[in-house]
C-alpha positions as CSV (number, residue, x, y, z in Angstrom):
1,Y,-83.8,-68.7,167.2
2,F,-85.7,-71.9,167.8
3,P,-83.8,-73.0,170.9
4,F,-84.5,-69.6,172.5
5,A,-88.1,-69.6,171.3
6,F,-88.9,-73.0,172.9
7,F,-86.9,-72.1,176.0
8,F,-89.0,-69.0,176.7
9,I,-92.2,-70.9,175.8
10,A,-91.2,-73.7,178.3
11,I,-90.7,-71.1,181.0
12,F,-94.1,-69.5,180.4
13,I,-95.9,-72.9,180.4
14,L,-94.2,-74.2,183.5
15,T,-94.9,-70.9,185.4
16,D,-98.5,-70.9,184.4
17,F,-98.9,-74.6,185.3
18,F,-97.5,-74.2,188.8
19,T,-99.4,-71.0,189.5
20,S,-102.7,-72.6,188.2
21,M,-102.5,-76.0,189.9
22,A,-104.8,-74.9,192.7
23,H,-107.5,-73.9,190.2
24,F,-107.7,-77.2,188.3
25,K,-111.0,-79.1,188.6
26,K,-110.4,-82.4,190.4
27,E,-112.1,-84.5,187.7
28,V,-109.9,-83.2,184.9
29,S,-107.2,-85.7,183.8
30,F,-103.5,-85.0,183.3
31,F,-104.0,-85.8,179.6
32,E,-106.5,-82.9,179.1
33,I,-104.1,-80.6,181.0
34,G,-101.2,-81.7,178.8
35,I,-103.3,-81.1,175.6
36,Y,-104.3,-77.7,176.9
37,Y,-100.7,-76.6,177.3
38,L,-99.6,-78.1,174.0
39,L,-102.3,-75.9,172.4
40,Q,-100.7,-72.8,173.9
41,I,-97.4,-73.3,172.1
42,P,-98.5,-71.7,168.7
43,F,-99.9,-68.6,170.4
44,L,-96.8,-68.3,172.7
45,L,-94.5,-68.7,169.7
46,V,-96.1,-65.7,168.0
47,V,-96.0,-63.6,171.2
48,L,-92.4,-64.5,172.3
49,S,-90.8,-64.6,168.8
50,P,-89.5,-61.0,169.1
51,L,-87.7,-61.9,172.3
52,S,-86.1,-64.9,170.6
53,V,-85.2,-62.9,167.5
54,I,-83.3,-60.1,169.3
55,I,-81.3,-62.4,171.6
56,S,-80.4,-64.9,168.8
57,G,-79.5,-62.0,166.6
58,L,-77.2,-60.5,169.3
59,F,-75.6,-64.0,169.9
60,V,-74.9,-64.5,166.2
61,T,-73.4,-61.1,165.4
62,S,-71.4,-60.8,168.6
63,F,-69.9,-64.3,167.9
64,F,-69.0,-63.3,164.3
65,S,-67.5,-60.1,165.6
66,S,-65.5,-61.6,168.5
67,T,-64.0,-64.3,166.1
68,N,-63.1,-61.6,163.5
69,Q,-65.3,-63.1,160.8
70,F,-66.8,-59.7,160.0
71,Q,-63.3,-58.3,159.6
72,A,-62.4,-61.2,157.3
73,M,-65.5,-60.5,155.1
74,Q,-64.6,-56.8,155.0
75,V,-61.0,-57.6,153.9
76,S,-62.6,-59.7,151.1
77,G,-64.5,-56.6,149.9
78,I,-67.9,-57.4,151.5
79,S,-69.3,-54.4,153.5
80,G,-70.8,-54.8,157.0
81,K,-74.2,-53.8,155.7
82,R,-74.1,-56.4,153.0
83,T,-73.0,-59.0,155.6
84,L,-76.1,-58.3,157.7
85,L,-78.5,-58.5,154.8
86,P,-79.2,-62.3,155.0
87,L,-80.0,-62.0,158.7
88,L,-82.3,-59.0,158.1
89,T,-84.1,-60.9,155.4
90,T,-84.6,-63.8,157.9
91,G,-86.2,-61.4,160.3
92,L,-88.6,-60.1,157.6
93,V,-89.5,-63.7,156.5
94,I,-90.2,-64.6,160.2
95,G,-92.5,-61.6,160.4
96,F,-94.6,-62.5,157.3
97,L,-94.6,-66.2,158.4
98,L,-95.9,-65.4,161.9
99,L,-98.6,-63.0,160.4
100,F,-99.9,-65.9,158.3
101,I,-99.7,-68.5,161.2
102,D,-101.4,-66.1,163.6
103,N,-104.4,-65.8,161.3
104,T,-104.7,-69.5,160.4
105,V,-103.2,-72.1,162.7
106,V,-103.0,-70.0,165.9
107,Y,-106.6,-68.8,165.4
108,K,-108.1,-72.3,165.2
109,V,-105.9,-73.6,168.0
110,N,-106.9,-70.7,170.3
111,H,-110.6,-71.6,169.9
112,L,-109.9,-75.2,170.9
113,S,-107.7,-74.2,173.9
114,Y,-110.2,-71.7,175.1
115,R,-113.0,-74.3,175.2
116,L,-110.7,-76.7,177.0
117,K,-109.7,-74.0,179.4
118,E,-113.3,-73.6,180.5
119,K,-113.6,-77.3,181.2
120,I,-110.3,-77.5,183.1
121,F,-110.7,-74.4,185.2
122,T,-114.5,-74.1,185.6
123,G,-115.9,-77.4,184.6
124,I,-118.3,-75.8,182.2
125,I,-120.0,-78.2,179.8
126,E,-122.2,-76.6,177.2
127,A,-125.8,-77.3,178.1
128,K,-128.5,-78.1,175.6
129,V,-130.8,-75.4,177.1
130,Q,-129.3,-72.1,178.3
131,R,-131.0,-69.7,180.6
132,N,-131.3,-65.9,180.7
133,I,-129.6,-65.0,177.4
134,F,-128.8,-61.3,176.9
135,V,-127.1,-60.5,173.6
136,A,-126.6,-57.3,171.4
137,V,-127.3,-57.9,167.7
138,P,-125.8,-55.0,165.8
139,P,-126.8,-52.7,164.4
140,D,-130.2,-52.2,166.0
141,Y,-131.3,-55.0,168.3
142,L,-131.0,-56.1,172.0
143,F,-132.2,-59.6,172.8
144,Y,-133.3,-61.1,176.1
145,A,-134.5,-64.7,176.2
146,R,-135.5,-66.6,179.3
147,S,-134.3,-69.9,177.7
148,L,-132.6,-71.0,174.5
149,N,-132.4,-74.5,173.1
150,S,-129.6,-74.2,170.6
151,Q,-130.1,-77.7,169.1
152,K,-133.8,-77.1,168.3
153,G,-133.3,-73.4,167.6
154,I,-136.1,-72.3,170.0
155,M,-136.2,-69.3,172.3
156,T,-138.9,-68.8,175.0
157,D,-140.1,-65.6,176.7
158,I,-138.3,-63.1,174.5
159,L,-137.9,-59.4,175.0
160,I,-136.5,-57.4,172.1
161,Y,-135.6,-53.8,172.0
162,K,-135.0,-52.1,168.6
163,N,-133.0,-48.9,168.6
164,S,-134.9,-47.0,165.9
165,E,-136.9,-43.9,165.4
166,P,-139.3,-44.3,167.0
167,P,-138.0,-47.1,169.4
168,V,-139.8,-50.4,169.3
169,L,-140.2,-53.0,172.1
170,I,-141.3,-56.6,171.2
171,C,-142.5,-59.3,173.6
172,A,-143.1,-62.8,172.5
173,R,-143.7,-66.2,174.0
174,E,-141.5,-68.1,171.6
175,A,-139.1,-67.7,168.7
176,K,-138.0,-70.3,166.1
177,W,-135.0,-70.3,163.8
178,K,-136.2,-70.9,160.2
179,G,-132.8,-71.2,158.5
180,N,-132.1,-67.6,157.8
181,F,-134.5,-65.6,160.0
182,W,-136.4,-65.8,163.3
183,T,-140.2,-66.2,163.6
184,L,-141.8,-64.9,166.7
185,S,-145.2,-66.2,167.9
186,R,-147.8,-65.0,170.4
187,G,-146.6,-61.6,171.2
188,N,-147.0,-57.8,171.3
189,R,-145.2,-55.0,169.5
190,Y,-145.0,-51.6,171.2
191,T,-144.0,-48.5,169.3
192,L,-142.7,-45.9,171.8
193,L,-144.0,-42.6,170.5
194,N,-143.3,-39.2,172.1
195,E,-146.4,-39.1,174.2
196,D,-148.1,-42.3,173.5
197,I,-147.5,-46.1,173.1
198,K,-148.9,-47.9,170.1
199,E,-149.6,-51.6,170.7
200,Q,-150.0,-54.3,168.1
201,T,-150.8,-57.9,168.9
202,F,-149.6,-60.7,166.6
203,N,-149.8,-64.5,166.5
204,E,-146.7,-64.8,164.2
205,K,-144.1,-62.3,163.1
206,V,-140.9,-62.5,161.2
207,I,-138.0,-60.5,162.6
208,P,-135.2,-59.6,160.1
209,V,-132.3,-61.0,162.2
210,N,-130.1,-63.6,160.4
211,K,-128.0,-64.6,163.4
212,N,-128.3,-68.4,164.0
213,P,-128.7,-69.9,167.5
214,G,-125.0,-70.3,167.8
215,Y,-124.6,-66.5,167.7
216,F,-126.7,-66.2,170.9
217,T,-124.7,-68.9,172.7
218,R,-121.2,-67.8,171.8
219,K,-119.1,-67.0,174.8
220,Y,-116.7,-64.1,175.3
221,F,-113.5,-64.7,173.3
222,P,-110.5,-62.4,173.9
223,P,-109.9,-60.0,170.9
224,E,-106.1,-60.6,171.1
225,R,-106.8,-64.3,170.3
226,M,-109.0,-63.6,167.3
227,N,-107.7,-63.4,163.7
228,I,-107.8,-60.3,161.6
229,Q,-111.0,-61.4,159.8
230,E,-113.0,-62.1,162.9
231,L,-111.9,-59.0,164.6
232,S,-112.8,-56.9,161.6
233,T,-116.2,-58.4,161.6
234,Y,-116.7,-57.6,165.3
235,I,-115.6,-54.0,164.7
236,S,-118.0,-53.6,161.7
237,E,-121.0,-55.0,163.7
238,Y,-120.4,-52.9,166.8
239,S,-119.7,-49.7,164.9
240,R,-123.0,-50.1,163.0
241,G,-124.7,-50.4,166.4
242,G,-123.2,-47.1,167.6
243,F,-120.8,-48.8,170.1
244,K,-117.3,-47.4,170.7
245,T,-114.7,-49.6,169.0
246,E,-111.4,-47.9,169.8
247,D,-110.1,-50.9,171.8
248,L,-111.0,-53.4,169.1
249,E,-109.5,-51.2,166.3
250,T,-106.3,-50.8,168.4
251,E,-106.1,-54.6,168.8
252,L,-106.6,-55.1,165.1
253,Q,-103.8,-52.7,164.1
254,F,-101.5,-54.4,166.6
255,K,-102.3,-57.8,165.1
256,I,-101.0,-56.4,161.8
257,S,-97.9,-54.6,163.2
258,S,-96.7,-57.0,165.9
259,P,-95.3,-59.7,163.6
260,F,-93.0,-57.2,161.9
261,S,-91.4,-56.3,165.3
262,N,-89.3,-59.4,164.5
263,F,-87.7,-57.5,161.6
264,I,-87.5,-54.2,163.5
265,L,-85.8,-55.7,166.6
266,M,-83.3,-57.6,164.4
267,L,-82.6,-54.3,162.7
268,L,-81.6,-53.0,166.1
269,A,-80.0,-56.1,167.4
270,L,-77.5,-56.8,164.6
271,P,-75.4,-53.6,164.9
272,L,-75.5,-53.9,168.7
273,G,-74.1,-57.4,168.5
274,V,-71.1,-56.0,166.6
275,I,-70.6,-53.4,169.3
276,L,-70.9,-56.0,172.1
277,K,-68.2,-58.3,170.7
278,R,-66.1,-58.0,173.9
279,G,-69.1,-58.6,176.3
280,G,-69.6,-62.2,175.2
281,K,-72.8,-64.2,175.5
282,G,-73.7,-62.8,178.9
283,A,-73.8,-59.3,177.7
284,S,-75.8,-60.3,174.6
285,L,-78.4,-62.0,176.8
286,A,-78.6,-59.1,179.2
287,V,-78.9,-56.5,176.5
288,G,-81.4,-58.6,174.6
289,L,-83.7,-59.0,177.6
290,L,-83.5,-55.3,178.4
291,M,-84.3,-54.3,174.8
292,S,-87.2,-56.9,174.6
293,F,-88.8,-55.8,177.8
294,G,-88.3,-52.2,176.9
295,Y,-90.1,-52.8,173.6
296,F,-92.9,-54.8,175.2
297,E,-93.5,-52.1,177.8
298,L,-93.5,-49.3,175.2
299,T,-96.0,-51.2,173.0
300,A,-98.2,-51.8,176.0
301,F,-98.1,-48.1,176.8
302,F,-99.0,-47.1,173.3
303,K,-101.8,-49.8,173.2
304,A,-103.3,-48.3,176.3
305,L,-103.3,-44.9,174.7
306,G,-105.0,-46.3,171.6
307,K,-107.7,-48.1,173.5
308,S,-108.5,-45.1,175.6
309,G,-108.9,-43.0,172.4
310,V,-105.9,-40.6,173.2
311,L,-104.1,-41.6,170.0
312,D,-105.3,-43.0,166.7
313,P,-105.2,-46.9,166.6
314,L,-103.0,-47.0,163.5
315,T,-100.5,-44.6,165.0
316,T,-100.2,-46.4,168.3
317,A,-99.7,-49.8,166.6
318,W,-96.7,-48.7,164.5
319,L,-95.1,-46.0,166.7
320,A,-92.9,-48.3,168.7
321,N,-91.8,-50.1,165.5
322,L,-91.0,-46.7,163.9
323,L,-88.9,-45.5,166.9
324,F,-86.9,-48.7,167.1
325,A,-86.4,-48.8,163.4
326,I,-85.0,-45.3,163.3
327,V,-82.4,-46.2,166.0
328,G,-81.6,-49.5,164.2
329,I,-81.0,-47.8,160.8
330,Y,-78.8,-45.2,162.5
331,L,-76.7,-47.8,164.2
332,I,-76.3,-49.8,160.9
333,Y,-75.3,-46.5,159.1
334,K,-72.7,-45.9,161.8
335,M,-71.5,-49.5,162.0
336,E,-68.8,-49.2,159.4
């Protein structure tokens, strides 16, 4: 399992390195590039683990079968299903372990690598003062600020729209972060009535938004690299604001189901390895690659259906696992 896992990881890293060389910033050192690719290893291990599981499972079982070790165990009174139990247990353990790693180690490493990626490919260094900030603050607010000093916690020239009944528009010269809320100064509050606009001038006004300055400076982070907790928070915030969240909910369900594909694919690979005893390692590798890419393509198809709202996110996340599990259980039942 581990030789195959690191073999596929090495292929992906080398391919990405040679295709990305032209986009590296000239001032970036080889040390930083090396650290960036080292940080990709945990994420790639989680993604490529099913491919390693199915091929290593095929190799092991086809070797046992070709050397008559399965037959020797059957003569000793051990059934084929009992023989495969330790390997199936290994697949289940790998699934739970990767689920834990993906939500702890991989999550933290992804944030580090993403910041390093911005520096390597774009040369972005986070400025003390950022310009033209436009951020949605679920469930009700849309913020625009001409400038934001994240260290001092000060915004200038702010425009805030509150999606309420009636809608409210607030303009202010400055906003200061007070620890758990924002205070606006020198502004106007406009209540947008049906046929009229009610104006209210203020020197200082507290707005009930508890998002700190870091919230307004956070950059886009891919949902597939979040952990379950962060993704659930995003879904909760955007659903309260009335935004569609089918794509995020689908990604969340796949984060839960994907690690268990290691067990599902092993469930299918082990009886196939017994069948492929005459094909040798070449046949095992070919069948493993075909099954893996077939599984990945099928899950990508179902994920697209879930994100577009055609199917329920929970159904799309587990449908491929269910189909492969049914085939695997049938093959194990017929193996004897």
